[in-house]
LODO-328923 format. One record per residue (C-alpha): x, y, z. Coordinates in pm, 1 decimal. Last residue first. Layout:
// LODO-328923
- X, Y, Z
...
END
This chain:
// LODO-328923
- -2935.4, 3433.0, 6727.5
- -2577.5, 3475.7, 6604.2
- -2430.4, 3186.8, 6804.5
- -2057.2, 3256.4, 6826.3
- -2039.8, 3238.1, 7207.2
- -2203.1, 2896.0, 7189.6
- -1920.1, 2749.1, 6976.0
- -2064.2, 2453.6, 6786.1
- -1832.6, 2246.6, 6567.8
- -1711.3, 2562.3, 6396.5
- -1889.1, 2587.6, 6064.4
- -2096.9, 2896.4, 6136.7
- -2345.9, 2990.6, 5867.4
- -2441.7, 3355.4, 5812.4
- -2720.6, 3515.9, 5617.4
- -2743.3, 3847.4, 5438.1
- -2923.6, 3659.5, 5163.8
- -3136.6, 3345.9, 5158.5
- -3398.4, 3279.2, 4894.5
- -3179.4, 3052.0, 4681.5
- -3078.3, 2842.4, 4981.7
- -3062.3, 2499.9, 4814.2
- -3007.8, 2664.6, 4477.1
- -2649.4, 2549.1, 4429.0
- -2482.4, 2868.8, 4557.2
- -2556.7, 2895.4, 4931.0
- -2555.5, 2523.3, 4998.2
- -2221.6, 2493.5, 4817.9
- -2058.6, 2730.5, 5067.1
- -2151.1, 2499.1, 5355.0
- -2019.0, 2191.8, 5177.9
- -1690.9, 2370.8, 5102.6
- -1650.7, 2462.6, 5468.5
- -1690.8, 2101.8, 5581.9
- -1450.7, 1992.4, 5307.1
- -1182.4, 2220.0, 5458.0
- -1189.6, 2025.4, 5780.8
- -1327.7, 2104.8, 6128.9
- -1223.1, 1879.0, 6419.3
- -1531.6, 1772.7, 6611.0
- -1619.7, 1790.9, 6983.2
- -1983.9, 1860.1, 6892.6
- -2034.3, 2135.0, 7150.1
- -1693.6, 2285.2, 7081.5
- -1403.1, 2341.2, 7323.2
- -1271.1, 1993.4, 7266.0
- -1233.1, 2045.0, 6891.6
- -1018.0, 2355.0, 6931.0
- -778.2, 2179.8, 7166.0
- -769.5, 1868.0, 6945.8
- -659.9, 2074.7, 6646.6
- -420.3, 2298.4, 6849.0
- -217.1, 2020.9, 7014.4
- 65.0, 2022.5, 6759.7
- 114.0, 2397.1, 6818.5
- 188.2, 2344.7, 7187.9
- -36.7, 2485.8, 7460.8
- -64.4, 2802.1, 7673.5
- -379.7, 2929.5, 7505.5
- -228.3, 3254.6, 7375.1
- 97.9, 3077.2, 7296.6
- -82.2, 2822.0, 7081.1
- -263.3, 3104.8, 6900.8
- 62.4, 3290.9, 6833.3
- 244.7, 2980.4, 6716.3
- -39.1, 2899.1, 6480.0
- -40.5, 3254.5, 6345.9
- 336.9, 3258.4, 6298.6
- 326.6, 3030.6, 5994.9
- 191.6, 2694.5, 5881.9
- -152.4, 2776.6, 6017.5
- -195.0, 3064.9, 5775.8
- -75.1, 2861.2, 5480.2
- -371.1, 2628.6, 5535.6
- -382.8, 2268.6, 5413.0
- -585.6, 2146.0, 5713.6
- -585.6, 2394.9, 6004.2
- -948.0, 2496.3, 5997.3
- -969.3, 2654.2, 6340.2
- -1308.1, 2817.6, 6306.3
- -1501.7, 2877.5, 5990.8
- -1763.0, 3148.6, 5941.0
- -1953.8, 3132.7, 5613.8
- -2119.1, 3454.0, 5500.9
- -2385.9, 3543.7, 5248.5
- -2447.7, 3792.6, 4970.9
- -2724.7, 3720.6, 4720.0
- -2743.8, 3910.8, 4392.9
- -3104.2, 3923.7, 4270.0
- -3041.1, 4275.0, 4136.9
- -3261.9, 4436.3, 4405.0
- -3074.9, 4223.1, 4659.9
- -2755.8, 4414.2, 4589.5
- -2790.2, 4691.0, 4849.3
- -2909.0, 4494.4, 5152.4
- -2678.6, 4204.5, 5077.7
- -2388.2, 4446.0, 5044.2
- -2458.8, 4588.0, 5389.4
- -2474.5, 4238.3, 5539.7
- -2148.3, 4145.1, 5373.2
- -1980.2, 4462.2, 5497.5
- -2093.2, 4361.9, 5846.1
- -1917.5, 4028.3, 5822.1
- -1602.4, 4158.2, 5659.7
- -1571.3, 4430.8, 5924.6
- -1602.5, 4167.1, 6198.0
- -1322.8, 3976.4, 6026.8
- -1101.5, 4286.0, 6019.2
- -1161.6, 4356.0, 6389.3
- -1092.5, 3995.1, 6484.7
- -763.1, 4000.6, 6295.0
- -658.5, 4337.1, 6442.5
- -739.7, 4248.6, 6806.0
- -637.8, 3885.0, 6826.8
- -398.6, 3837.2, 7118.7
- -683.5, 3720.6, 7345.7
- -1031.3, 3629.7, 7224.4
- -1360.6, 3796.4, 7148.8
- -1617.3, 3598.5, 6953.5
- -1817.0, 3723.6, 6655.3
- -1552.9, 3821.2, 6399.9
- -1331.6, 3547.8, 6541.0
- -1580.8, 3286.9, 6418.1
- -1438.6, 3374.4, 6082.6
- -1507.9, 3534.9, 5743.3
- -1537.5, 3342.6, 5416.3
- -1749.7, 3571.1, 5202.0
- -2001.3, 3418.7, 4964.9
- -2119.1, 3632.8, 4675.1
- -2391.3, 3478.5, 4463.9
- -2552.1, 3576.6, 4136.7
- -2839.1, 3741.6, 3954.0
- -2873.4, 3680.6, 3581.4
- -2893.0, 4042.9, 3467.2
- -2556.6, 4002.0, 3290.2
- -2466.7, 4370.2, 3334.5
- -2567.5, 4356.3, 3701.6
- -2352.3, 4047.0, 3752.7
- -2053.1, 4221.8, 3597.0
- -2089.7, 4533.9, 3813.6
- -2155.0, 4325.2, 4125.4
- -1833.9, 4134.8, 4053.1
- -1640.9, 4462.0, 4040.3
- -1775.5, 4603.0, 4367.6
- -1729.3, 4268.4, 4540.5
- -1363.4, 4270.1, 4431.8
- -1315.4, 4620.6, 4565.1
- -1484.7, 4561.4, 4900.0
- -1304.3, 4231.6, 4962.3
- -968.9, 4397.7, 4896.5
- -1058.1, 4690.4, 5123.5
- -1164.1, 4455.9, 5404.0
- -949.3, 4142.7, 5418.1
- -640.8, 4250.5, 5225.7
- -606.2, 4621.2, 5307.9
- -758.7, 4582.5, 5654.7
- -510.8, 4309.6, 5740.0
- -212.1, 4505.8, 5609.4
- -321.0, 4832.3, 5769.2
- -359.0, 4675.7, 6114.0
- -26.5, 4494.6, 6104.6
- 146.8, 4809.5, 5974.4
- -5.8, 5009.3, 6260.8
- 171.6, 4769.3, 6493.8
- 48.1, 4503.9, 6738.6
- 305.7, 4413.0, 7004.5
- 129.6, 4596.4, 7290.5
- -204.9, 4449.4, 7185.6
- -83.6, 4090.0, 7202.4
- -19.9, 3932.8, 6864.0
- -199.7, 3699.7, 6622.5
- -181.5, 3802.8, 6255.3
- -387.3, 3628.7, 5988.3
- -399.2, 3617.5, 5611.2
- -675.6, 3613.8, 5357.4
- -824.6, 3509.4, 5028.6
- -1147.4, 3313.3, 5067.3
- -1382.8, 3553.1, 4894.9
- -1615.2, 3329.9, 4696.6
- -1762.4, 3492.3, 4388.2
- -2035.9, 3316.4, 4193.8
- -2209.9, 3394.7, 3866.2
- -1929.0, 3518.9, 3640.7
- -1894.8, 3619.3, 3277.5
- -1838.3, 3461.3, 2936.3
- -1615.2, 3168.7, 3032.7
- -1258.5, 3246.7, 2925.3
- -1300.1, 3607.4, 2810.9
- -1523.6, 3698.9, 3104.1
- -1286.9, 3536.8, 3354.9
- -985.9, 3718.4, 3210.5
- -1161.2, 4056.6, 3206.0
- -1269.4, 3984.8, 3562.6
- -915.0, 3910.4, 3677.9
- -777.0, 4209.8, 3486.5
- -999.0, 4447.6, 3684.3
- -895.6, 4282.9, 4013.2
- -526.4, 4327.0, 3928.2
- -594.1, 4692.0, 3838.4
- -764.1, 4740.0, 4175.5
- -454.4, 4629.2, 4368.2
- -491.8, 4488.0, 4720.7
- -639.1, 4164.5, 4585.3
- -313.6, 4071.6, 4417.8
- -434.9, 3796.5, 4191.4
- -239.7, 3538.2, 3992.3
- -510.1, 3382.0, 3775.0
- -584.9, 3015.8, 3720.2
- -831.4, 2843.0, 3490.1
- -1051.1, 2538.7, 3545.0
- -1340.9, 2363.5, 3373.6
- -1182.2, 2220.7, 3059.9
- -842.8, 2165.5, 3220.5
- -972.9, 1929.2, 3489.6
- -804.5, 2003.6, 3826.2
- -491.5, 1853.3, 3981.3
- -250.4, 2057.5, 3770.8
- -420.8, 2379.0, 3888.9
- -289.3, 2327.0, 4241.6
- 69.6, 2337.2, 4117.7
- -3.6, 2652.0, 3920.9
- -152.0, 2817.5, 4228.5
- 138.9, 2717.5, 4453.0
- 379.6, 2891.9, 4218.4
- 143.8, 3185.7, 4165.0
- 98.4, 3265.7, 4533.4
- -130.2, 3570.0, 4503.9
- -435.8, 3352.5, 4447.2
- -725.5, 3319.3, 4205.3
- -861.3, 2985.2, 4085.7
- -1113.6, 3053.3, 3810.4
- -1385.9, 2790.7, 3819.3
- -1630.1, 2652.2, 3563.5
- -1896.9, 2469.6, 3760.5
- -1989.5, 2102.9, 3711.9
- -2069.4, 1995.0, 4067.4
- -1728.5, 1830.8, 4112.4
- -1581.4, 2161.5, 3994.3
- -1761.9, 2350.0, 4270.1
- -1642.9, 2106.3, 4538.2
- -1283.6, 2123.0, 4417.7
- -1296.4, 2504.0, 4412.8
- -1432.3, 2507.4, 4768.5
- -1154.5, 2271.5, 4882.5
- -892.8, 2495.0, 4718.3
- -1030.2, 2802.8, 4892.0
- -1035.7, 2631.9, 5232.7
- -670.9, 2524.8, 5222.1
- -470.4, 2573.5, 4905.7
- -417.1, 2774.0, 4587.2
- -774.4, 2896.8, 4619.9
- -726.0, 3227.1, 4800.0
- -992.2, 3376.5, 4576.7
- -1261.6, 3158.3, 4423.8
- -1417.9, 3286.3, 4101.0
- -1719.8, 3093.6, 3979.4
- -1896.0, 3033.0, 3649.3
- -2228.9, 2851.4, 3645.2
- -2402.4, 2627.3, 3392.1
- -2295.1, 2293.4, 3543.4
- -2349.7, 2405.3, 3902.9
- -2607.3, 2145.1, 4015.4
- -2480.6, 1869.9, 3787.0
- -2682.7, 1811.8, 3471.7
- -2900.6, 1503.7, 3444.6
- -2761.0, 1247.9, 3202.6
- -2850.0, 1274.5, 2833.8
- -3104.4, 1014.6, 2728.6
- -3362.1, 1282.4, 2644.3
- -3118.5, 1438.6, 2400.0
- -3075.6, 1103.8, 2223.7
- -3452.4, 1064.7, 2201.7
- -3477.0, 1409.7, 2043.0
- -3215.7, 1306.4, 1787.8
- -3422.4, 996.8, 1711.8
- -3732.4, 1214.4, 1676.6
- -3546.6, 1423.0, 1419.6
- -3579.6, 1790.2, 1510.3
- -3228.6, 1892.8, 1401.3
- -3227.7, 1629.7, 1125.4
- -3564.6, 1720.9, 974.5
- -3480.2, 2089.3, 1018.2
- -3159.9, 2061.5, 817.1
- -3335.9, 1870.0, 540.7
- -3609.5, 2133.6, 531.5
- -3349.1, 2410.3, 524.6
- -3165.2, 2265.1, 224.2
- -2804.9, 2175.1, 320.4
- -2544.3, 2421.6, 203.5
- -2379.7, 2427.4, -137.3
- -2042.4, 2600.8, -173.7
- -1932.7, 2670.3, -531.0
- -1637.1, 2511.3, -707.1
- -1272.6, 2456.5, -617.2
- -1196.6, 2752.3, -390.0
- -1556.6, 2804.6, -276.7
- -1579.1, 2443.3, -158.7
- -1250.7, 2470.1, 29.0
- -1335.5, 2791.8, 213.7
- -1689.0, 2676.4, 290.0
- -1558.0, 2350.7, 438.6
- -1289.7, 2530.6, 639.4
- -1553.2, 2765.5, 780.3
- -1771.4, 2464.9, 870.3
- -1479.8, 2308.9, 1057.5
- -1437.6, 2639.8, 1242.0
- -1807.0, 2607.7, 1321.5
- -1739.6, 2265.3, 1466.6
- -1455.4, 2393.6, 1681.5
- -1672.6, 2672.1, 1821.2
- -1951.7, 2425.8, 1899.9
- -1693.1, 2205.3, 2073.0
- -1583.2, 2497.1, 2289.4
- -1940.1, 2583.2, 2388.4
- -2023.3, 2218.2, 2462.3
- -1707.9, 2180.8, 2671.5
- -1772.3, 2502.3, 2861.2
- -2127.8, 2420.1, 2960.4
- -2485.4, 2479.2, 2844.6
- -2384.1, 2666.0, 2530.0
- -2243.8, 2997.3, 2406.4
- -2000.5, 3049.3, 2119.9
- -1819.9, 3370.9, 2038.7
- -1619.1, 3450.1, 1724.9
- -1365.2, 3725.3, 1673.8
- -1285.0, 4097.3, 1675.9
- -1276.1, 4264.2, 1334.5
- -1610.3, 4120.6, 1232.8
- -1810.4, 4013.6, 1540.5
- -1935.8, 3658.8, 1505.3
- -2195.1, 3487.0, 1721.0
- -2235.7, 3108.2, 1730.1
- -2495.5, 2937.4, 1949.6
- -2783.4, 3165.5, 1853.1
- -3098.3, 3173.5, 2068.9
- -3413.0, 2981.9, 1972.3
- -3383.3, 2722.3, 2255.0
- -3595.9, 2429.7, 2141.1
- -3921.2, 2434.9, 1947.9
- -4153.1, 2150.7, 2043.6
- -4083.8, 1804.0, 1908.1
- -4202.9, 1738.8, 1551.7
- -4499.8, 1503.8, 1507.6
- -4704.1, 1718.2, 1265.3
- -4384.0, 1826.8, 1089.3
- -4206.4, 2158.4, 1142.0
- -4056.1, 2342.2, 845.3
- -4218.4, 2685.7, 831.1
- -4274.3, 2722.1, 1204.9
- -3920.3, 2618.4, 1299.0
- -3753.1, 2846.9, 1045.8
- -3987.9, 3131.6, 1146.7
- -3892.1, 3080.3, 1510.7
- -3526.5, 3084.5, 1410.1
- -3574.5, 3408.5, 1218.0
- -3753.4, 3571.4, 1512.8
- -3484.0, 3453.9, 1753.0
- -3215.9, 3600.9, 1527.4
- -3392.1, 3937.9, 1521.0
- -3426.2, 3930.2, 1899.6
- -3051.7, 3870.4, 1927.7
- -2971.4, 4163.5, 1699.5
- -3208.6, 4399.5, 1884.8
- -3065.7, 4286.2, 2217.7
- -2715.5, 4362.5, 2094.0
- -2804.5, 4718.8, 2005.3
- -3001.3, 4772.5, 2327.4
- -2718.3, 4629.3, 2538.5
- -2468.0, 4859.5, 2372.2
- -2678.2, 5164.0, 2458.0
- -2718.8, 5053.0, 2819.8
- -2352.9, 4957.2, 2859.9
- -2212.3, 5291.8, 2746.5
- -1845.0, 5202.0, 2804.6
- -1818.0, 4985.1, 2494.4
- -1644.3, 5240.5, 2271.3
- -1665.0, 5094.8, 1922.3
- -1337.6, 4991.0, 1763.0
- -1485.0, 4671.3, 1618.0
- -1769.0, 4878.7, 1467.7
- -2079.6, 4675.2, 1543.7
- -2307.9, 4475.3, 1316.6
- -2336.1, 4145.8, 1499.9
- -2339.9, 3836.2, 1280.8
- -2554.4, 3562.5, 1432.8
- -2451.7, 3218.2, 1313.8
- -2626.9, 2964.7, 1087.1
- -2788.4, 2617.8, 1102.6
- -2742.8, 2574.0, 1473.1
- -2385.7, 2525.2, 1595.9
- -2394.3, 2177.7, 1749.5
- -2649.7, 2003.1, 1528.9
- -2524.5, 2232.1, 1252.0
- -2183.2, 2073.1, 1230.6
- -2260.8, 1704.0, 1272.3
- -2529.7, 1740.0, 1004.9
- -2267.9, 1854.8, 749.0
- -2373.6, 2141.8, 523.1
- -2362.3, 2458.2, 731.7
- -2572.6, 2769.2, 697.2
- -2647.2, 2990.7, 401.2
- -2673.9, 3295.4, 629.6
- -2294.1, 3296.6, 686.9
- -2200.3, 3262.6, 317.8
- -2328.3, 3584.4, 160.7
- -2249.5, 3840.6, 433.0
- -1922.2, 3666.8, 514.9
- -1807.8, 3674.5, 151.8
- -1630.1, 4011.2, 178.2
- -1410.6, 3873.2, 453.5
- -1344.3, 3978.2, 813.2
- -1543.1, 3688.0, 962.7
- -1375.8, 3431.3, 738.4
- -1005.2, 3515.4, 762.4
- -1049.4, 3601.2, 1130.8
- -1187.5, 3258.6, 1218.3
- -913.0, 3069.3, 1036.6
- -643.0, 3298.2, 1181.1
- -748.7, 3235.7, 1539.6
- -995.2, 3461.8, 1718.4
- -1195.7, 3223.0, 1934.1
- -1405.0, 3298.6, 2243.0
- -1605.0, 3056.6, 2460.2
- -1911.4, 3120.0, 2674.0
- -2125.2, 2945.5, 2934.4
- -2503.8, 2959.6, 2908.4
- -2801.4, 2991.5, 3145.7
- -3130.3, 2875.1, 2996.7
- -3416.1, 3092.3, 2873.9
- -3280.7, 3442.7, 2931.5
- -2926.3, 3311.8, 2893.3
- -2852.2, 3454.1, 2547.8
- -2903.7, 3815.8, 2656.3
- -2700.7, 3775.6, 2975.0
- -2420.8, 3594.9, 2797.8
- -2405.0, 3859.8, 2528.9
- -2369.5, 4132.8, 2789.2
- -2111.7, 3933.1, 2983.9
- -1921.3, 3872.5, 2656.4
- -1900.6, 4235.2, 2542.7
- -1621.4, 4353.8, 2770.0
- -1404.0, 4043.5, 2736.4
- -1438.2, 4053.3, 2356.8
- -1324.7, 4416.1, 2333.2
- -1016.0, 4342.2, 2543.5
- -942.3, 4024.7, 2349.9
- -953.8, 4207.2, 2019.9
- -738.4, 4491.7, 2158.9
- -475.9, 4245.1, 2275.4
- -473.9, 4080.3, 1931.1
- -458.1, 4396.1, 1713.2
- -795.6, 4471.1, 1556.7
- -896.8, 4295.1, 1240.3
- -933.0, 4490.0, 914.3
- -1282.3, 4451.4, 769.6
- -1365.2, 4363.0, 406.7
- -1073.0, 4136.1, 322.7
- -1074.0, 3914.7, 14.1
- -1343.5, 3729.6, -178.6
- -1357.8, 3441.7, 69.2
- -1004.2, 3345.5, -38.1
- -904.6, 3574.9, -325.9
- -1028.5, 3463.2, -670.0
- -953.1, 3189.7, -927.0
- -631.0, 3061.5, -771.9
- -663.3, 3200.9, -420.7
- -675.7, 2853.3, -269.6
- -664.1, 2597.0, -552.6
- -345.4, 2404.9, -472.3
- -451.4, 2385.1, -108.0
- -782.8, 2226.0, -202.9
- -618.4, 1950.8, -405.4
- -360.7, 1884.8, -135.9
- -637.0, 1849.2, 121.7
- -834.1, 1602.6, -92.4
- -523.4, 1389.1, -144.0
- -439.8, 1399.5, 225.7
- -793.1, 1295.6, 321.0
- -779.0, 984.7, 101.0
- -426.4, 898.9, 212.7
- -523.1, 929.7, 578.8
- -833.3, 711.9, 545.8
- -652.1, 443.5, 344.1
- -368.8, 444.8, 596.7
- -609.1, 385.5, 884.4
- -797.8, 110.8, 701.1
- -472.9, -65.0, 615.9
- -363.8, -38.9, 979.8
- -690.8, -176.7, 1112.7
- -666.8, -467.1, 873.6
- -863.2, -560.1, 559.8
- -932.1, -194.4, 489.0
- -1202.7, 68.9, 475.8
- -1304.8, 423.1, 384.2
- -1634.2, 610.6, 413.0
- -1637.2, 991.0, 382.7
- -1841.6, 1291.9, 473.1
- -2171.1, 1476.5, 458.9
- -2261.4, 1714.8, 181.1
- -2264.5, 1430.4, -72.3
- -2138.2, 1106.1, 80.1
- -1803.2, 1009.0, -73.4
- -1732.5, 635.8, -76.2
- -1416.1, 431.9, -38.8
- -1150.8, 204.2, -178.6
- -1381.2, 55.6, -441.8
- -1286.1, -281.3, -589.7
- -1630.9, -440.5, -542.6
- -1783.0, -199.4, -799.9
- -2157.8, -243.3, -858.4
- -2200.7, -455.6, -548.1
- -2012.3, -188.2, -355.2
- -2241.8, 90.4, -477.1
- -2548.5, -118.6, -393.1
- -2427.3, -168.8, -35.9
- -2386.4, 206.8, 8.0
- -2736.7, 261.4, -131.5
- -2873.6, 1.8, 109.8
- -2706.5, 182.5, 399.6
- -2873.5, 505.1, 287.0
- -3212.4, 336.7, 316.6
- -3130.8, 227.2, 671.5
- -3046.1, 569.8, 801.1
- -2824.5, 875.1, 757.1
- -3007.2, 1162.2, 578.5
- -2937.0, 1162.6, 208.8
- -2694.3, 1363.1, -0.1
- -2584.0, 1196.4, -325.5
- -2353.1, 889.2, -301.3
- -2035.1, 927.4, -506.5
- -1807.3, 627.4, -564.8
- -1434.1, 607.4, -503.9
- -1148.5, 406.6, -655.0
- -1275.8, 456.1, -1010.8
- -1083.9, 781.1, -1058.1
- -978.3, 931.3, -726.7
- -925.4, 1301.4, -791.1
- -1109.7, 1353.8, -1119.8
- -1404.4, 1135.7, -1014.5
- -1426.1, 1305.2, -676.9
- -1419.1, 1644.7, -850.0
- -1709.4, 1552.8, -1079.2
- -1921.4, 1436.4, -786.3
- -1846.8, 1750.5, -588.2
- -1923.3, 2003.0, -861.3
- -2164.2, 2213.5, -652.2
- -1944.6, 2173.8, -347.1
- -2046.3, 2018.7, -16.8
- -1876.2, 1681.2, -79.9
- -1556.5, 1859.2, -185.8
- -1550.4, 2072.2, 127.9
- -1665.9, 1766.2, 324.3
- -1350.1, 1582.7, 217.0
- -1119.6, 1868.7, 317.5
- -1294.7, 1930.6, 649.7
- -1263.8, 1567.1, 753.7
- -1592.3, 1407.5, 864.0
- -1511.2, 1038.8, 902.9
- -1673.7, 698.7, 856.4
- -1395.4, 446.9, 905.5
- -1441.2, 75.0, 832.2
- -1250.0, -242.8, 921.7
- -1360.5, -589.2, 810.0
- -1527.4, -491.4, 485.9
- -1854.1, -627.5, 349.1
- -2047.7, -298.7, 381.4
- -2405.1, -356.0, 493.8
- -2308.4, -349.2, 861.3
- -2123.7, -17.2, 849.6
- -2416.8, 181.0, 709.9
- -2651.3, -29.1, 926.8
- -2494.1, 104.9, 1250.3
- -2473.3, 473.5, 1154.7
- -2789.5, 558.3, 1353.0
- -2602.0, 461.9, 1668.0
- -2628.5, 145.8, 1876.3
- -2692.9, 208.5, 2250.2
- -2374.1, 106.5, 2432.4
- -2327.7, -267.8, 2450.1
- -2284.4, -458.3, 2774.7
- -2502.9, -742.6, 2644.5
- -2263.5, -802.9, 2355.3
- -2447.4, -973.2, 2068.0
- -2712.0, -710.0, 1997.7
- -2933.6, -765.1, 1693.6
- -3267.4, -718.9, 1870.1
- -3148.8, -377.4, 1987.7
- -3097.7, -274.4, 1624.3
- -3474.6, -317.7, 1583.8
- -3538.7, 12.7, 1762.3
- -3331.4, 188.6, 1497.1
- -3540.8, 29.3, 1223.7
- -3858.8, 195.1, 1350.6
- -3711.1, 535.4, 1266.2
- -3679.7, 466.2, 894.5
- -4048.1, 389.0, 832.6
- -4121.7, 665.9, 580.8
- -3807.6, 570.9, 392.0
- -3917.3, 214.0, 316.9
- -4067.9, -94.2, 484.3
- -3752.4, -278.9, 594.3
- -3852.8, -633.0, 696.2
- -3624.5, -839.5, 472.8
- -3342.9, -583.4, 489.3
- -3329.7, -647.3, 865.0
- -3147.3, -972.0, 780.0
- -2830.2, -767.0, 736.0
- -2837.4, -666.7, 1100.3
- -2910.7, -1025.5, 1206.1
- -2620.0, -1159.5, 1002.1
- -2381.5, -900.9, 1146.8
- -2462.8, -982.7, 1508.7
- -2402.1, -669.6, 1714.9
- -2136.7, -534.6, 1954.7
- -2182.9, -174.5, 2067.2
- -1902.1, 53.1, 2178.4
- -1845.9, 302.2, 2459.8
- -1759.0, 50.3, 2733.9
- -1450.3, -65.8, 2543.0
- -1312.1, 285.1, 2518.3
- -1353.2, 574.0, 2274.7
- -1175.1, 898.2, 2365.7
- -1093.6, 1018.7, 2014.8
- -1382.3, 820.1, 1866.4
- -1638.8, 1024.3, 2058.1
- -1966.4, 870.7, 2171.4
- -2326.0, 990.4, 2135.0
- -2460.4, 657.6, 2011.1
- -2214.9, 370.2, 2029.5
- -1893.7, 330.9, 1831.7
- -1902.0, 4.5, 1642.0
- -1811.5, -361.2, 1693.8
- -1958.2, -593.0, 1431.3
- -1990.2, -961.4, 1516.4
- -1958.7, -1256.4, 1277.6
- -2056.0, -1586.7, 1437.9
- -1854.2, -1887.8, 1547.3
- -2092.6, -2151.9, 1681.4
- -2140.4, -2230.3, 2049.8
- -2514.7, -2211.8, 1997.8
- -2624.4, -1993.1, 2289.5
- -2306.4, -1802.3, 2382.6
- -2219.9, -1746.6, 2013.7
- -1842.5, -1772.9, 1983.2
- -1688.8, -1466.8, 1820.5
- -1572.1, -1377.3, 1469.9
- -1462.7, -1018.4, 1422.6
- -1588.8, -709.8, 1239.9
- -1451.9, -359.3, 1294.2
- -1610.3, -18.1, 1328.2
- -1551.7, 356.8, 1324.0
- -1780.3, 657.0, 1343.3
- -1772.8, 1026.7, 1265.2
- -1811.6, 1324.8, 1493.4
- -1822.9, 1332.8, 1873.0
- -1531.7, 1575.4, 1889.3
- -1420.0, 1662.8, 1537.6
- -1296.1, 1443.5, 1256.0
- -984.1, 1426.5, 1044.0
- -865.6, 1785.4, 1079.4
- -937.0, 1748.7, 1451.4
- -653.7, 1496.6, 1482.9
- -684.2, 1294.0, 1805.6
- -1001.5, 1127.5, 1676.3
- -803.9, 924.3, 1423.7
- -559.3, 823.3, 1696.2
- -842.6, 708.2, 1921.7
- -1030.4, 514.9, 1654.5
- -721.2, 325.2, 1543.7
- -647.3, 225.6, 1904.3
- -1006.8, 114.5, 1958.7
- -995.9, -99.3, 1643.3
- -656.0, -239.7, 1744.1
- -803.6, -336.6, 2081.1
- -1096.6, -511.1, 1912.4
- -875.1, -686.6, 1660.2
- -654.0, -841.3, 1928.8
- -391.6, -1018.0, 1715.8
- -133.0, -745.4, 1769.7
- -198.7, -556.7, 2091.8
- 166.1, -496.3, 2191.2
- 270.8, -470.3, 1825.8
- 31.0, -177.4, 1775.8
- 203.8, 14.9, 2054.8
- 545.6, -59.1, 1907.0
- 431.2, 33.4, 1556.1
- 289.4, 367.2, 1668.3
- 30.2, 495.8, 1420.1
- 7.7, 872.6, 1462.0
- 32.9, 1000.1, 1102.8
- -103.6, 1351.5, 1146.3
- -306.5, 1499.9, 863.2
- -240.9, 1781.3, 613.9
- 127.7, 1719.4, 545.1
- 147.7, 1341.4, 515.8
- 442.8, 1197.1, 331.0
- 231.3, 956.0, 130.1
- 201.0, 582.6, 189.5
- 130.3, 344.4, -96.9
- 0.0, 0.0, 0.0
END
């Protein structure tokens, strides 16, 4: 088999790795799937499908039977594992031809796939199952590479395929995936058994091989040839996308403008369901959104079903000068609201004009993709991963339009076809099977002082509940180490000096750019000084007030500004201390600062309630676990005040409580979660003590 020097795809086959699993066709199939999915030029997250056929012993008859292993519904080939595939009897799948009743009865066939299952641990079989089953090949890849779809979505696609591949490939005109399409694939093979693959109009590519390696190479060579053809034609007959219409801003300026507008967009797009944002301004995005062809191509919509299912059929293009002053929030909000309302009206019209008698009700009519010429592209969805993936899929769509326009003329999917896939009852069933969202999956949180101790535990708790979290701390070395233990998709870090307003401003710009805005602020940053009165200096007082009081004031002021712009409400939770309520020796400046934090919180609750922003307080006591404070002079000072050794502090504090319990960071995180996950949605200006029960700290 010929092997090119690949330029447009990554050759990732590792001979040593493959040697380790040689002879295990199922493992080789999973390996092939994973390395194909690792290259987004080959197929995007959740896109495409792969399969292999093996002979297994039938548990009932003891006979050797042919079994097809295929990616299950909703899976991703890049991360595919054994538990994500379905194993089905090939003969039973092919026998379904005898009872197939035609196009109008497509959906009933999917239910019959369950009667063909061999492996009882199978994932739900996908709609692609019969397309792989009817083909007689041992290993099959069905992929959505940008280069191949560009040809498949061009007016002269069939002609180009013939010129590029000769008789090695057949052309199958556009048709929605299903059983009837599988019969057309089978017919093409019967007509020409020597085919190396199939092009599906507007959709993608089928390739195969006798071994996993041969299948892999066939896929890469096919995509490489298409990519080379497109590359040789870019700018040949006309400038890419007709040339530049809008000059992009310089990178820092683009990001600055994007960070300011994203909370406004997020608020407008979250009126039905809260969204999380993603921003992209790479060269591919900028080439398209700043082009003369944007106005013509963007409304046409995407061609590949995998694209528009995640991006909606077309984006919203906002008509704003990229250099526009964004300081007048009210005026800007009105302009953006008008654009969003216009998109909603168009989407409602699209639904009304194309719905079937049995169509599911209209889903969220808001745009997923928003482009701002000169600045970049925004995507908003239910969580960060979905927003990022939507962005990646629209970038795929841009590549498809670019390629199709270079070699022919781009052809999008007819609106009725698009609607029938978007509101397909099988697609609705897939959505209904999605697991219940975690309690914070649509929220964005900033946790200060989160490089360790209480702040880190709160961040961990939030992330476990699906929140996007920005870890903010002045100790950048410790912060970066902490970040390594958190999932990359949901977590960012920011080195914050809470005493400097410019550092706070940059924190919120960063959070807005990364996630679209903010819903939760937890003030856990702090330090402690324990000294007798005669040893307490003005510098001690000023330092504590600067960090704990002025810093908290300034960061609350900024988060309230963002939350008010979003109009989605929000939560501020301030980690104060039992020491703000209870008098103790050698503690005058720390106790004073903590009492100031507590009353400031009550005052903020009174002022911000009109914006549905809740402000609450959690008071810990003696949380020594993982704390920088307790590793320093504070612990020595408290031990000295009570006439004990530092090592005895945890048990000393526990014994003086009603419950005789040592307090851990997880206990504080659980308390904070109650305030922000909806459990106490009608509580503000409130205070929870997590101290094991200290009667002197009872607030009522």
